[in-house]
MARTI-595576 format. One line per 5 residues: number of its first residue (from 1); their letters; for each residue x, y, z of N, C-alpha, C, O. Coordinates in nm, 3 decimals, decimal comma. Layout:
<lumlums>
NUM> A> X/Y/Z/X/Y/Z/X/Y/Z/X/Y/Z ~ ...
</lumlums>
This chain:
<lumlums>
1> MSDRY> 0,851/-0,607/1,344/0,733/-0,552/1,242/0,747/-0,649/1,167/0,853/-0,704/1,138 ~ 0,576/-0,691/1,111/0,560/-0,788/1,005/0,546/-0,694/0,857/0,522/-0,576/0,834 ~ 0,569/-0,795/0,785/0,557/-0,679/0,625/0,501/-0,780/0,513/0,532/-0,897/0,491 ~ 0,408/-0,694/0,451/0,303/-0,780/0,409/0,398/-0,717/0,220/0,482/-0,627/0,212 ~ 0,358/-0,778/0,135/0,339/-0,719/-0,046/0,285/-0,795/-0,156/0,294/-0,913/-0,190
6> SVFTA> 0,244/-0,724/-0,189/0,137/-0,792/-0,309/0,134/-0,657/-0,488/0,116/-0,537/-0,509 ~ 0,151/-0,735/-0,536/0,152/-0,672/-0,649/0,048/-0,682/-0,773/0,007/-0,785/-0,827 ~ 0,017/-0,541/-0,804/-0,117/-0,528/-0,856/-0,150/-0,427/-0,923/-0,088/-0,330/-0,880 ~ -0,231/-0,394/-1,026/-0,271/-0,267/-1,147/-0,338/-0,213/-1,102/-0,457/-0,243/-1,098 ~ -0,264/-0,065/-1,025/-0,321/0,039/-1,021/-0,435/0,079/-1,083/-0,440/0,079/-1,206
11> PRGGV> -0,577/0,133/-0,977/-0,659/0,167/-1,084/-0,637/0,284/-1,171/-0,523/0,321/-1,201 ~ -0,753/0,348/-1,214/-0,786/0,443/-1,342/-0,742/0,573/-1,222/-0,808/0,572/-1,118 ~ -0,667/0,648/-1,232/-0,595/0,790/-1,196/-0,501/0,717/-1,101/-0,475/0,784/-1,002 ~ -0,438/0,586/-1,106/-0,341/0,619/-1,035/-0,302/0,537/-0,876/-0,357/0,432/-0,845 ~ -0,234/0,582/-0,818/-0,211/0,629/-0,661/-0,093/0,702/-0,632/0,026/0,706/-0,664
16> MTKEV> -0,198/0,776/-0,535/-0,061/0,915/-0,510/0,025/0,924/-0,407/0,002/0,888/-0,291 ~ 0,162/0,990/-0,463/0,263/0,923/-0,333/0,296/1,100/-0,315/0,281/1,200/-0,385 ~ 0,341/1,072/-0,194/0,418/1,187/-0,121/0,540/1,247/-0,191/0,561/1,369/-0,189 ~ 0,613/1,168/-0,249/0,763/1,217/-0,325/0,762/1,249/-0,466/0,848/1,324/-0,512 ~ 0,628/1,176/-0,574/0,661/1,162/-0,665/0,509/1,260/-0,768/0,514/1,334/-0,866
21> GVITG> 0,380/1,203/-0,673/0,272/1,216/-0,682/0,213/1,082/-0,740/0,240/0,976/-0,683 ~ 0,119/1,084/-0,874/0,081/0,953/-0,958/0,145/0,898/-1,012/0,210/0,934/-1,110 ~ 0,141/0,770/-0,947/0,203/0,648/-1,009/0,100/0,552/-1,082/-0,006/0,525/-1,027 ~ 0,133/0,501/-1,205/0,039/0,387/-1,251/0,070/0,302/-1,277/0,192/0,304/-1,259 ~ 0,019/0,138/-1,342/0,047/0,044/-1,397/0,087/-0,052/-1,314/0,025/-0,069/-1,209
26> ELELH> 0,197/-0,129/-1,347/0,170/-0,271/-1,255/0,278/-0,204/-1,118/0,385/-0,154/-1,152 ~ 0,252/-0,207/-1,009/0,254/-0,180/-0,858/0,297/-0,279/-0,796/0,273/-0,397/-0,822 ~ 0,371/-0,230/-0,697/0,390/-0,351/-0,580/0,361/-0,237/-0,456/0,402/-0,124/-0,431 ~ 0,293/-0,306/-0,412/0,207/-0,229/-0,218/0,276/-0,333/-0,139/0,267/-0,455/-0,154 ~ 0,350/-0,263/-0,048/0,437/-0,285/0,092/0,353/-0,209/0,206/0,321/-0,090/0,216
31> TGADK> 0,335/-0,294/0,268/0,260/-0,220/0,404/0,328/-0,321/0,533/0,368/-0,438/0,529 ~ 0,321/-0,215/0,653/0,432/-0,291/0,747/0,404/-0,225/0,867/0,423/-0,104/0,886 ~ 0,347/-0,325/0,971/0,286/-0,274/1,124/0,405/-0,355/1,247/0,453/-0,469/1,254 ~ 0,419/-0,215/1,342/0,505/-0,278/1,418/0,435/-0,332/1,529/0,326/-0,371/1,489 ~ 0,454/-0,358/1,689/0,396/-0,410/1,768/0,321/-0,298/1,836/0,261/-0,326/1,940
36> EGHLT> 0,317/-0,195/1,798/0,189/-0,077/1,882/0,117/-0,057/1,773/0,025/0,019/1,800 ~ 0,116/-0,092/1,657/0,010/-0,126/1,560/-0,014/0,008/1,466/-0,119/0,038/1,408 ~ 0,151/0,103/1,467/0,151/0,177/1,379/0,164/0,121/1,196/0,241/0,030/1,168 ~ 0,135/0,143/1,161/0,128/0,148/0,987/0,164/0,199/0,900/0,120/0,312/0,877 ~ 0,250/0,144/0,822/0,313/0,237/0,715/0,299/0,160/0,552/0,325/0,042/0,531
41> MRIRY> 0,258/0,248/0,460/0,234/0,188/0,315/0,314/0,258/0,238/0,312/0,381/0,237 ~ 0,400/0,181/0,160/0,495/0,211/0,077/0,482/0,150/-0,056/0,462/0,029/-0,057 ~ 0,490/0,217/-0,181/0,434/0,157/-0,318/0,571/0,140/-0,409/0,678/0,188/-0,370 ~ 0,560/0,079/-0,516/0,688/0,088/-0,590/0,645/0,058/-0,737/0,539/-0,002/-0,755 ~ 0,705/0,089/-0,823/0,695/0,027/-1,004/0,727/-0,133/-0,927/0,798/-0,160/-0,830
46> AGAEE> 0,647/-0,220/-1,012/0,670/-0,364/-1,018/0,813/-0,373/-1,066/0,852/-0,335/-1,177 ~ 0,924/-0,452/-0,928/1,024/-0,474/-1,002/1,164/-0,353/-0,941/1,279/-0,375/-0,902 ~ 1,088/-0,229/-0,960/1,179/-0,149/-0,951/1,254/-0,143/-0,799/1,223/-0,239/-0,728 ~ 1,330/-0,062/-0,748/1,417/-0,028/-0,620/1,365/0,051/-0,567/1,315/-0,010/-0,472 ~ 1,321/0,217/-0,551/1,291/0,316/-0,529/1,139/0,259/-0,493/1,060/0,222/-0,580
51> WYTVD> 1,106/0,258/-0,338/0,979/0,261/-0,300/0,929/0,443/-0,254/0,995/0,529/-0,194 ~ 0,815/0,448/-0,300/0,723/0,579/-0,260/0,645/0,552/-0,142/0,611/0,441/-0,103 ~ 0,614/0,686/-0,076/0,526/0,698/0,022/0,416/0,680/-0,022/0,422/0,696/-0,144 ~ 0,261/0,642/0,027/0,176/0,613/-0,023/0,106/0,743/0,013/0,144/0,760/0,129 ~ 0,022/0,853/-0,019/-0,028/0,959/0,059/-0,161/0,953/0,098/-0,266/0,988/0,046
56> AGPFR> -0,124/0,889/0,222/-0,183/0,898/0,321/-0,202/0,893/0,460/-0,095/0,951/0,474 ~ -0,223/0,884/0,524/-0,200/0,806/0,700/-0,154/0,974/0,796/-0,173/1,086/0,751 ~ -0,094/0,941/0,929/-0,076/0,832/0,944/-0,208/0,733/0,993/-0,323/0,766/1,019 ~ -0,141/0,595/0,994/-0,264/0,515/1,047/-0,188/0,393/1,218/-0,088/0,342/1,268 ~ -0,272/0,406/1,226/-0,255/0,310/1,338/-0,367/0,222/1,418/-0,466/0,268/1,476
61> LYDPR> -0,328/0,085/1,409/-0,432/-0,065/1,410/-0,445/-0,059/1,591/-0,367/-0,014/1,675 ~ -0,549/-0,111/1,600/-0,573/-0,113/1,730/-0,532/-0,250/1,809/-0,500/-0,275/1,925 ~ -0,545/-0,307/1,719/-0,500/-0,502/1,729/-0,383/-0,524/1,611/-0,415/-0,583/1,508 ~ -0,270/-0,484/1,627/-0,190/-0,578/1,503/-0,181/-0,682/1,454/-0,092/-0,712/1,374 ~ -0,252/-0,742/1,484/-0,323/-0,878/1,412/-0,426/-0,820/1,326/-0,502/-0,908/1,285
66> DHEVL> -0,445/-0,745/1,298/-0,567/-0,675/1,218/-0,471/-0,640/1,092/-0,529/-0,594/0,994 ~ -0,313/-0,658/1,082/-0,234/-0,614/0,969/-0,270/-0,688/0,837/-0,297/-0,629/0,733 ~ -0,270/-0,807/0,850/-0,290/-0,898/0,730/-0,406/-0,863/0,693/-0,402/-0,815/0,580 ~ -0,540/-0,866/0,752/-0,661/-0,839/0,660/-0,667/-0,672/0,596/-0,724/-0,626/0,497 ~ -0,588/-0,612/0,694/-0,598/-0,505/0,654/-0,533/-0,484/0,479/-0,590/-0,431/0,383
71> HQVIV> -0,405/-0,542/0,487/-0,326/-0,538/0,385/-0,404/-0,622/0,232/-0,374/-0,600/0,115 ~ -0,478/-0,690/0,268/-0,575/-0,738/0,179/-0,681/-0,671/0,151/-0,727/-0,661/0,037 ~ -0,730/-0,618/0,251/-0,866/-0,524/0,176/-0,783/-0,368/0,116/-0,846/-0,296/0,039 ~ -0,711/-0,348/0,137/-0,628/-0,208/0,061/-0,584/-0,269/-0,048/-0,595/-0,174/-0,126 ~ -0,541/-0,357/-0,113/-0,523/-0,411/-0,246/-0,605/-0,441/-0,317/-0,588/-0,412/-0,436
76> ALLHR> -0,750/-0,524/-0,270/-0,875/-0,518/-0,332/-0,899/-0,403/-0,346/-0,956/-0,382/-0,453 ~ -0,875/-0,280/-0,261/-0,978/-0,157/-0,308/-0,890/-0,095/-0,418/-0,951/-0,037/-0,508 ~ -0,728/-0,099/-0,426/-0,637/-0,101/-0,514/-0,676/-0,098/-0,654/-0,685/-0,004/-0,733 ~ -0,705/-0,281/-0,674/-0,700/-0,325/-0,773/-0,853/-0,338/-0,796/-0,859/-0,409/-0,897 ~ -0,947/-0,316/-0,769/-1,113/-0,335/-0,840/-1,105/-0,302/-0,942/-1,012/-0,229/-0,977
81> PQP> -1,192/-0,340/-1,019/-1,257/-0,311/-1,152/-1,302/-0,128/-1,158/-1,332/-0,066/-1,056 ~ -1,299/-0,069/-1,282/-1,308/0,074/-1,258/-1,435/0,086/-1,362/-1,432/0,009/-1,458 ~ -1,546/0,176/-1,351/-1,667/0,187/-1,450/-1,622/0,172/-1,557/-1,696/0,176/-1,656
</lumlums>
């Protein structure tokens, strides 16, 4: 499994998680993809111990090599300036 991590500031409205609802502030995104292309997305407060599941998916990449690019796109979408 390949793993990617990025720290970013949550967009207005935060990020919805399955376990605790919306979280906001400085967050860290973790994405993972296995050889079959199954993608996982977890998020936590930057520097915290506990991870939460992003309320989306399930996702499967047709080509697991796309994982790195997809991770960058997700972070860019979550970190884009708000109107």
